[in-house]
N, C-alpha and C positions, 0 to 999 in steps of 0.2 A: 835480561831479555831472553826469550826462548829461541831455540835453534831455527824454528820455522820462519821467524822474522828475518834472520840472517840469510836464509835461503831465498826468501822473496826479494830481499834487498840486493842480493847478488844478481839475480835475474833482471830486476828493474834497472840496476846500474848498467848492466851490459847493454840493455836496449837504449839507454841514454847515449852510449858511445856510438851505436849504430845511427841514431837520429842525428847526432852531431856531424858525423861523416856525410849523411845524406843531405842535410841542409847546406853544408859547405859545397857539396858537389852540385846541388841545384843552383845555388847562387853563382858559382863559377861558370856553369854552363849557360845560365841565363844572361849574365853580363857579357859573355862571348857573343851572343846574338845581338844584344842592344840594351840600353838602359831602360827603355819602355817595357821590354819583355821582362827584365829583372823586377821592375816595380809591379808588373801584372802578376808575376809568379808569387811575389811576397804577399800581395793582396789576396791571391787565391788561397793562401794558407791562413791568413788572419781573419778574413771576413766570415768564412763558414764557422770558424771556431766561436767568433763573437755572437753570431746569430743562433747557433745551436747549443750553446752551453747550458741554457736553462732546461732544454729538452733532455740533454744528457744527464743533468741532475735528477730530473723526474724519473727517467728510466733506471738510473742507478738505485734509487730508493724502491722502485717497483720490482725490479728483477734481483736486486742485491748487488753491492759493489763488486764482489768477486766474480759473479756470473757475467756482469756487463764487461768487466775488464778482460775476462777470458775471450769473450766474443770479439771485442775490439782488437785484441792482440792477434787473434786468428785472421781477422779481416785485413788488417794492415800488413801483416806478414805475407799473406797470399798476394795482395796487391803489389807488394815490392817485387816478388818473384815474377809476376806477370809483366810488370812494367820493365823489369830488367830484360825480359825476353823481347819485348817490343822495341826497346832501345837497341838491343843487339842486332835485331833484324832490319829495322828501318832507320836507325840513327837518331841523333838528338834533334828535336824540333821544338818550337815554341809550344805547340799543342801538347806534346808529351810532357814537357816540363810543367805546364799549367795543370794538366790532368793529375800529375803526381802531387803537386802542392795542394790542390783541392781535395784529393783523396786523403792525404795525411791530415790536413786541417779539419776535415769533416769528422774523421774517426777520432781525432784528438779531442774534439768537443765532447764526445761521449766518454772517452777513456780518462781524460784529465781529472774530472771530479771524482771518479771512482778510485783512481790511483792516489789522490790526495787524502782520502779517508782510510785507505787500507791499513796504515800503521795502527790505527785504533782497533782494528779487528785482530791484530796479532799480539798486542801488548796491553798490560793493565794501565789504568790511568796514571799511576805514579811513575811509570816508566815512559810515558808518552813523550815528554820533552826530550829525553835522551834518544829515543827511537827516531823522532823526527829530525833532530839535529844530526844524527848519524846518517840519515838518508840525504840531508842537505849537504853534508860534508862529502859524501861519495859523489854526489852530482857535481859539486864544485871542483873536485879533483878531476873528474872527467872533462868538465868544461875547460879547465886550465890546460890539460894535456890534449884535448880534442882538436884544437886548432892545428898544431903541427902534425899530429897523426892524420888528420883529415887531408891536409895538403899532400902528404906523402902517398896516401891511398889514392886520391884523385889523380895525382901525377902518374901513378903506376897502372891503375886499372880503370880509371875514369868513372863515369856515372853508373855504368853497368855494375862495376865492382861495389860501389857504394850502396846501390839498391840491393845487391845480393847480401852484403854484410848486414844491412838493416833487416832484411827478411830473416836471416839466420838468428840475429839477436832476439827478434820477436818470437821465433820458434822456440828458442831456449826459454824465454820468459813464459810462454804459454805452457810448456811442459812443467816448469817449476811450479807455477801457480796451480796447475791441474793436480799435481801430486800433493800440494800442501793444503791443509785444512786449518784456517784461522780459528784459534780457540774462542774468539769473541765474535764470531760471524753473526750477522743479523739476518734472520729469516725474512723472506718476502712478505709484505703485508697482505692480509686477506681482502681488505677493502682497497679497490683500485678506482679512484675517481678519474675523471677525464684529465688529459695532459694539461689543459689550461687551468683547471681547478687545482691540480697538484702544484703547478708552478706558482700560482697565486698564493697557495697556502704556504709555500716556502718563503715567499716575500713577506707574508703576514708574520710568520715566526721570526724572521730576521728583524722586522721593524718593531715587533712587540717586546723582544728581549733587549734590555738596555746594553748588555755586554756585547751581544752580536752586532747591534746597531752601531755602537761606538767603534768597534774594530773594523767593520766594513767601511765606515766613513774615513777613518784614519788611513787604512790601507789604500783606499782610492786616492787620497791626497798624496801619500808617499809614492805610490806607483806612478802617478801622473808626472811627478817632478824629479824623481830619483832615477827611474829607468832611462830617460833620455840622456842622462849625464854621460854614460859610457857609450851609448849607441849613436848619439848625435853630437853632443857638446865636445867630447874628447877629440873626435876627428876634426871638427871645426877649429878647436883650439890648437891642435897640432899643425894644421895648415897655416894658421895665423902666425905661428912661431917658426914655420919652416921645418918642423920635425918630420921625419920619415914615417912611413906606415909602420915599420917595425918598432920605432920608438913610441908611436901611439899605442901599439899593442902592449908594450911594457907598462905604459901608464894604466891601461885597462886591467892588466894583470894584477896591479897593486890593489884594485878593488876586490878582485876574486880572492887574493891572499888574505886580506883583512877579514872578509866574511868567513873564509875557511878556518882561520884561527879561532874565531868565536865558536863556530859549530863543533869543531873538534873538542874544545874545552867543555862545551855543554854536553856533548855525547859522552865524555869521560867522567865529568863530575856532576852533571845535572844543572838545572837552571836555578836562578834566584827565586825565592818565594814570592817576592813582590814583582809580578810580571809587568804591571803598568809602569812602575818606577824604572825598571830595567829597560823597557821598550821606549819610554820617553827620553831617558838619558841617551839611549842609542840614537834616536832621531836627532838630538842636539849635537852629538858627536858627528853624525853624518852631515848635518848642516854646516858645522865648522869645517869639515873636510871639503865640501863643495865650494864654500866661500874661499877657502885657501887655494883651491884649484883655479878659481877665477883670476887670481893675481899671481899664479905660479910663474916664476921667472925662468925656471929650468926644469929639465926632465926629472932629476932626483926629487926636487920639491913637489912636482906634480904627482910622482909616485907616492910620496908620503901623504899627500892630500887624498888621493884615491884610496890608499890603505886605510886612512882614518874613516873615510866614507864607508868603505866596505865593513870595517869593524863595527861601526855604529849601526848599519843596517842589519848586520848579523845579530847584534843584540836585540834589535827590534823584532825580526822575524822569528828567532829562536825562542822568544818568550811569548809573543802574541799569537803565533800559529797554534801552539798547544792549547792556549786558553780558548781560542775559537772552536777548535775541534771538541774539547771537553764540554763546552757550553752548548754544543749542538745536540738536539734530541736525536736518539737513535733512529727515529722514524724519518728524519730529514737529513741524514748525513750527506748524501751526494748533492741534494738540492742546495743546501747551504754552501757546500764546497764549490758548486758551479757559480753561485753568486759571488763567492770570494774571487774566483777567477775572472768573472765578468767585470767586477768593479776595478780590476787591474787592467783590463783590456780597453774598455770604452773610453775612460778619461785619458788614457795614454794617446789615443788618436788625436784628441783635441789639443792636449798639452804639447805634443811633438810639433804640430803645425804652428802653435803659438810661439814656442821657443825658437823655431826656425826663422821667424820673422825678425828676431832681435839680434843685436850684436852678441857674440858668444859670451863675452864677459857679463853683460847684463842678463843674459839667459841663465848663466850659472848663479848669479846673485839672486835672481827670482826663484830658482830651484832651491837655493839654500834657505831663503825666507819661508817658502812653503813647507819645507821639511822641518824647520824650527817651529813653525806653527803647529804641525802635527805632534812634535815632541812636547810642546807646552800643553796641548790638549790632553795628552796621555798623563802627564804629571799631575794635572788637576783632577782627572777622573780616576786614574789607576784601576782599570777594569780587572776583575778577578772572575774565575769561572762561576757561572750561575749555580746557585744551590736550590732554586725552585724552578719548576717548569714554566715556560711561557704560557700565557693565557690560552686556554682551549686545548691543552695537551694533557694526556693522562699523567698521573703523578709519577709513574715508573718510567716515563719516556726518557728524561735526561739521564746522563751518566754522572 
């Protein structure tokens, strides 16, 4: 991999650290006002992202992923500095917290699809699995260390310090991305249809291509039932067993460590040739880990279960994500990436509310069954990168 990719990765990872600190600070400040304010602040981040993701994908293909990401980075960095000034002068209030979450969620809807396809602009196709795994590994390391670091930061400098830190990290990312020129950058298209037509065309491409269609379906199922395991089920399981918040955090850390191990290995040695086989096996491993978590009698057993879950999901994502990106036509890079983010966001809202109505043990068993279904589907179909363009696209469109 070229040095330009490592430079962008360093700037991108630094901004993840700033985001982690900011989200922790927002949650801490909001819960200090009240649970309803905390829920409202969380919704203020999630809802704009879900609504605007498709528009973000359209603009990414229209302007170019790098240009759009530069714009988003500049906007959110400036907003962080301005909000830090407001909090420093007027103090913490529900309105300021909500404005911050809405701002970050809105800009994230535009920046997330562009950031997702940027590795393809820096490396060749044969290096894409390693490049994406390296980025995932760096993000997981920051996620693992970000909790304690965020707590120390908020305790020492509060929300103002978290906002300033996030603004500085985005300033660094902006400068790094401004100086770097991706060797495989995509020029903006000459034809610019309306936003609605462009978004509809992205949906058409995703539905027409069997590989893209299959991956989007499986990812939606996995995201709907795997993501709530650590965010919802582990805290509920911990409370049912009388475990402390710190012990529940250790159980969640097992999931991160399992995924981190896979991505480090893929970044070092590359991925398996049979992406569908590896992804399906990973889902079955994750399902076994989730099922084991449902009957976990102790914390060490639960950590082993979440480690197995994380290892399996690491296999799934590190093999299916590169196949999805390589199968995407160059003309639709960010539109398809926005769809990938959207199918992880919308089903999650419904599945989280469904699992919350069940006993935690039954909820975990349902999640395990759905994950096993996704794995079985992948083992039967074993998707590989498309070698022919989707209907209606020029022959030289796909990579």
